[in-house]
Backbone as CSV, one residue per row, in Angstrom:
resi,resn,N_x,N_y,N_z,CA_x,CA_y,CA_z,C_x,C_y,C_z
1,MET,-25.053,27.169,27.956,-24.290,26.535,26.918,-23.821,27.544,25.878
2,ALA,-24.707,28.287,25.287,-24.312,29.263,24.280,-24.135,30.618,24.945
3,ASP,-23.106,31.315,24.513,-22.845,32.646,25.039,-23.320,33.646,23.995
4,GLU,-24.443,34.283,24.298,-25.063,35.200,23.335,-24.189,36.423,23.054
5,VAL,-23.397,36.873,24.036,-22.601,38.081,23.876,-21.445,37.850,22.897
6,THR,-20.692,36.744,23.078,-19.514,36.510,22.251,-19.800,35.646,21.031
7,GLY,-20.957,35.023,20.947,-21.296,34.179,19.812,-20.519,32.876,19.780
8,THR,-20.271,32.307,20.964,-19.543,31.041,21.032,-20.421,29.968,21.655
9,VAL,-20.026,28.708,21.429,-20.724,27.568,21.998,-19.674,26.482,22.237
10,ARG,-19.930,25.584,23.190,-19.015,24.475,23.466,-18.870,23.602,22.221
11,VAL,-17.662,23.112,21.976,-17.427,22.307,20.779,-18.212,21.003,20.823
12,ASP,-18.323,20.361,22.001,-19.070,19.095,22.054,-20.553,19.337,21.791
13,ALA,-21.088,20.431,22.302,-22.502,20.754,22.070,-22.741,21.093,20.594
14,TRP,-21.789,21.796,19.975,-21.970,22.166,18.569,-21.914,20.938,17.668
15,ILE,-20.952,20.029,17.925,-20.835,18.806,17.122,-22.128,18.001,17.187
16,TRP,-22.704,17.911,18.389,-23.972,17.186,18.558,-25.124,17.945,17.898
17,SER,-25.131,19.263,18.041,-26.234,20.075,17.513,-26.358,19.993,16.000
18,VAL,-25.231,19.920,15.306,-25.268,19.882,13.839,-25.225,18.454,13.311
19,ARG,-25.475,17.496,14.191,-25.683,16.092,13.829,-24.455,15.382,13.279
20,LEU,-23.251,15.751,13.763,-22.059,15.006,13.386,-21.912,13.759,14.258
21,THR,-22.490,13.792,15.486,-22.544,12.620,16.363,-23.985,12.440,16.820
22,LYS,-24.301,11.211,17.264,-25.675,10.933,17.686,-26.000,11.519,19.050
23,THR,-25.025,11.533,19.972,-25.280,12.066,21.310,-24.177,13.039,21.695
24,ARG,-24.485,13.888,22.653,-23.477,14.821,23.148,-22.403,14.080,23.924
25,SER,-22.800,12.988,24.576,-21.836,12.180,25.308,-20.773,11.612,24.365
26,ILE,-21.169,11.147,23.199,-20.214,10.639,22.215,-19.295,11.765,21.760
27,ALA,-19.830,12.945,21.564,-19.021,14.099,21.149,-17.998,14.457,22.224
28,ALA,-18.416,14.455,23.492,-17.505,14.777,24.587,-16.415,13.714,24.715
29,THR,-16.785,12.446,24.546,-15.810,11.356,24.622,-14.789,11.471,23.493
30,ALA,-15.249,11.829,22.306,-14.339,12.016,21.169,-13.359,13.153,21.447
31,CYS,-13.823,14.208,22.088,-12.944,15.326,22.447,-11.877,14.872,23.434
32,ARG,-12.311,14.158,24.480,-11.358,13.691,25.497,-10.350,12.709,24.924
33,ALA,-10.745,11.931,23.910,-9.853,10.944,23.294,-8.901,11.574,22.273
34,GLY,-9.081,12.850,21.979,-8.206,13.529,21.030,-8.644,13.413,19.593
35,HIS,-9.901,13.037,19.358,-10.405,12.873,17.997,-11.027,14.146,17.440
36,VAL,-10.995,15.233,18.210,-11.560,16.511,17.753,-10.469,17.568,17.806
37,LYS,-10.314,18.296,16.707,-9.352,19.402,16.652,-10.089,20.644,16.182
38,VAL,-9.800,21.760,16.835,-10.363,23.045,16.439,-9.199,23.918,16.001
39,ASN,-9.211,24.332,14.747,-8.134,25.135,14.160,-6.777,24.461,14.331
40,GLY,-6.742,23.132,14.188,-5.493,22.388,14.255,-5.028,21.987,15.640
41,GLU,-5.712,22.420,16.694,-5.330,22.100,18.073,-6.328,21.128,18.678
42,ARG,-5.830,20.177,19.506,-6.734,19.261,20.206,-7.714,20.052,21.054
43,ALA,-8.956,19.624,21.045,-10.009,20.365,21.737,-10.534,19.572,22.923
44,LYS,-10.732,20.260,24.031,-11.438,19.685,25.166,-12.930,19.918,24.931
45,PRO,-13.800,19.151,25.612,-15.239,19.294,25.349,-15.786,20.705,25.554
46,ALA,-15.246,21.453,26.510,-15.791,22.774,26.820,-15.152,23.897,26.008
47,GLN,-14.267,23.574,25.083,-13.623,24.628,24.295,-14.658,25.351,23.449
48,PRO,-14.627,26.672,23.463,-15.617,27.409,22.658,-15.249,27.422,21.173
49,VAL,-16.284,27.380,20.329,-16.097,27.553,18.888,-16.956,28.726,18.449
50,ARG,-16.489,29.403,17.426,-17.227,30.553,16.894,-17.233,30.460,15.382
51,ALA,-17.980,31.291,14.745,-18.086,31.275,13.284,-16.701,31.446,12.671
52,GLY,-16.400,30.602,11.672,-15.117,30.669,10.993,-14.108,29.640,11.474
53,ASP,-14.342,28.991,12.619,-13.427,27.973,13.135,-13.534,26.695,12.307
54,GLU,-12.384,26.026,12.118,-12.373,24.728,11.434,-12.375,23.626,12.486
55,VAL,-13.312,22.701,12.375,-13.426,21.580,13.316,-13.162,20.299,12.541
56,ARG,-12.200,19.494,13.048,-11.898,18.182,12.465,-12.325,17.122,13.467
57,LEU,-13.137,16.188,13.016,-13.668,15.130,13.868,-13.400,13.793,13.217
58,PHE,-12.710,12.884,13.933,-12.542,11.519,13.446,-13.553,10.669,14.190
59,HIS,-14.569,10.199,13.462,-15.674,9.454,14.081,-16.209,8.438,13.080
60,ALA,-16.542,7.268,13.556,-17.137,6.202,12.741,-16.257,5.834,11.552
61,GLY,-14.941,5.823,11.783,-14.017,5.370,10.752,-13.720,6.357,9.650
62,ARG,-14.130,7.604,9.809,-13.811,8.593,8.784,-13.598,9.949,9.415
63,GLU,-12.850,10.790,8.720,-12.573,12.122,9.219,-13.549,13.110,8.596
64,ARG,-14.139,13.935,9.445,-15.031,15.002,8.983,-14.312,16.324,9.204
65,ILE,-14.253,17.148,8.174,-13.642,18.471,8.250,-14.734,19.477,7.935
66,VAL,-15.098,20.289,8.933,-16.179,21.257,8.748,-15.749,22.625,9.253
67,VAL,-16.327,23.652,8.671,-16.100,25.028,9.102,-17.405,25.534,9.708
68,VAL,-17.315,26.146,10.883,-18.495,26.643,11.588,-19.004,27.895,10.882
69,LYS,-20.249,27.846,10.405,-20.885,29.032,9.836,-21.703,29.757,10.889
70,ARG,-22.383,28.951,11.743,-23.236,29.533,12.770,-23.173,28.639,14.002
71,PRO,-22.780,29.188,15.154,-22.769,28.369,16.375,-24.185,28.175,16.909
72,VAL,-24.573,26.915,17.117,-25.876,26.589,17.690,-25.647,25.635,18.854
73,SER,-26.454,25.782,19.898,-26.270,24.936,21.077,-27.388,23.925,21.244
74,LYS,-28.507,24.118,20.556,-29.618,23.174,20.625,-29.607,22.325,19.364
75,ARG,-29.966,21.061,19.493,-29.983,20.159,18.334,-31.027,20.641,17.337
76,VAL,-30.614,20.713,16.078,-31.492,21.230,15.027,-31.715,20.149,13.983
77,GLY,-32.698,20.345,13.144,-33.000,19.400,12.079,-31.908,19.394,11.023
78,ALA,-31.914,18.379,10.191,-30.882,18.213,9.178,-30.785,19.393,8.206
79,PRO,-31.903,19.946,7.725,-31.777,21.088,6.807,-31.128,22.312,7.474
80,VAL,-31.486,22.565,8.735,-30.903,23.707,9.457,-29.445,23.413,9.782
81,ALA,-29.128,22.160,10.136,-27.746,21.785,10.450,-26.840,22.002,9.243
82,ALA,-27.338,21.720,8.049,-26.543,21.913,6.835,-26.205,23.383,6.627
83,GLU,-27.066,24.282,7.113,-26.815,25.718,6.986,-25.830,26.222,8.026
84,CYS,-25.553,25.434,9.063,-24.678,25.865,10.162,-23.220,25.494,9.940
85,LEU,-22.917,24.780,8.861,-21.543,24.356,8.630,-21.231,24.292,7.150
86,ILE,-19.943,24.333,6.849,-19.442,24.116,5.497,-18.656,22.814,5.559
87,ASP,-19.089,21.797,4.823,-18.474,20.478,4.890,-17.353,20.363,3.861
88,ASN,-16.107,20.256,4.337,-14.943,20.090,3.471,-14.374,18.679,3.591
89,SER,-15.186,17.724,4.046,-14.725,16.365,4.284,-14.438,15.644,2.980
90,PRO,-13.444,14.722,3.012,-13.251,13.883,1.830,-14.437,12.944,1.679
91,PRO,-14.710,12.464,0.486,-15.868,11.585,0.299,-15.696,10.284,1.081
92,PRO,-16.802,9.700,1.568,-16.695,8.439,2.307,-16.231,7.320,1.383
93,PRO,-15.581,6.286,1.940,-15.127,5.194,1.083,-16.314,4.443,0.493
94,THR,-16.122,3.924,-0.708,-17.182,3.148,-1.348,-17.344,1.822,-0.603
95,PRO,-18.484,1.162,-0.726,-18.671,-0.121,-0.036,-17.625,-1.161,-0.417
96,VAL,-17.131,-1.122,-1.640,-16.106,-2.078,-2.074,-14.805,-1.816,-1.321
97,GLU,-14.411,-0.544,-1.190,-13.190,-0.202,-0.468,-13.308,-0.545,1.010
98,ALA,-14.474,-0.316,1.592,-14.671,-0.592,3.011,-14.633,-2.092,3.284
99,ALA,-15.136,-2.911,2.367,-15.169,-4.356,2.567,-13.782,-4.971,2.466
100,VAL,-12.909,-4.403,1.652,-11.576,-4.950,1.464,-10.775,-4.899,2.761
101,VAL,-11.002,-3.918,3.586,-10.237,-3.750,4.813,-10.444,-4.912,5.775
102,GLY,-11.646,-5.477,5.870,-11.947,-6.488,6.864,-11.534,-7.901,6.509
103,ILE,-10.999,-8.146,5.320,-10.652,-9.502,4.899,-9.229,-9.826,5.329
104,ARG,-9.047,-11.022,5.936,-7.722,-11.463,6.368,-7.347,-12.686,5.552
105,ASP,-6.151,-12.661,4.990,-5.675,-13.809,4.228,-5.427,-14.985,5.162
106,ARG,-5.705,-16.175,4.686,-5.469,-17.367,5.474,-3.969,-17.494,5.711
107,GLY,-3.612,-17.741,6.942,-2.203,-17.859,7.310,-1.613,-16.562,7.825
108,ALA,-2.313,-15.462,7.653,-1.828,-14.182,8.157,-2.358,-13.968,9.571
109,GLY,-1.572,-13.400,10.414,-2.013,-13.127,11.782,-1.828,-14.340,12.675
110,ARG,-2.519,-14.371,13.780,-2.399,-15.458,14.738,-3.000,-16.750,14.186
111,PRO,-2.394,-17.882,14.549,-2.971,-19.147,14.098,-4.267,-19.458,14.841
112,THR,-5.127,-20.222,14.172,-6.370,-20.649,14.811,-6.056,-21.760,15.807
113,LYS,-7.042,-22.129,16.582,-6.853,-23.200,17.560,-6.435,-24.498,16.850
114,ARG,-7.091,-24.801,15.744,-6.761,-26.010,14.993,-5.319,-25.971,14.493
115,GLU,-4.907,-24.804,13.955,-3.542,-24.660,13.469,-2.532,-24.772,14.601
116,ARG,-2.836,-24.243,15.783,-1.936,-24.361,16.945,-1.762,-25.819,17.342
117,ARG,-2.849,-26.578,17.338,-2.755,-28.011,17.677,-1.889,-28.748,16.666
118,GLU,-2.034,-28.437,15.390,-1.208,-29.078,14.371,0.266,-28.725,14.543
119,ILE,0.557,-27.500,14.892,1.941,-27.066,15.129,2.528,-27.829,16.318
120,GLU,1.751,-27.944,17.387,2.210,-28.666,18.569,2.481,-30.130,18.250
121,THR,1.626,-30.731,17.430,1.813,-32.131,17.044,3.103,-32.294,16.233
122,LEU,3.366,-31.375,15.323,4.596,-31.430,14.523,5.847,-31.281,15.403
123,ARG,5.750,-30.500,16.442,6.897,-30.300,17.337,7.076,-31.450,18.309
124,GLY,6.109,-32.363,18.335,6.206,-33.524,19.210,5.753,-33.262,20.630
125,ARG,5.013,-32.214,20.830,4.501,-31.890,22.161,3.062,-32.398,22.280
126,PRO,2.701,-32.838,23.465,1.319,-33.333,23.640,0.265,-32.244,23.603
């Protein structure tokens, strides 16, 4: 996984190692879906990252922007993970902002089953 000579590691392994995702499988899936960019370019799971690279990850509804300080291939504890990256991410949304997104005004979007039946009755259809 880690190349000791060049100081590089796979991007999916690094994302998992520094605890940006819970599993390496999730990190690899995010790469394949185009949610990971290294230095502004879409990254495949096996793309190598080295110290100084900027990694952008869109995961769990927010974008994480981190700079690689130290490439690690094995999962490390939270204090060590914090030393392996520089976090330039925007702050997460407050709970009030996050709750506003999920509310739908009545009458917006598709009608409910009850509303569809009322519409059909008004149109004179059985």
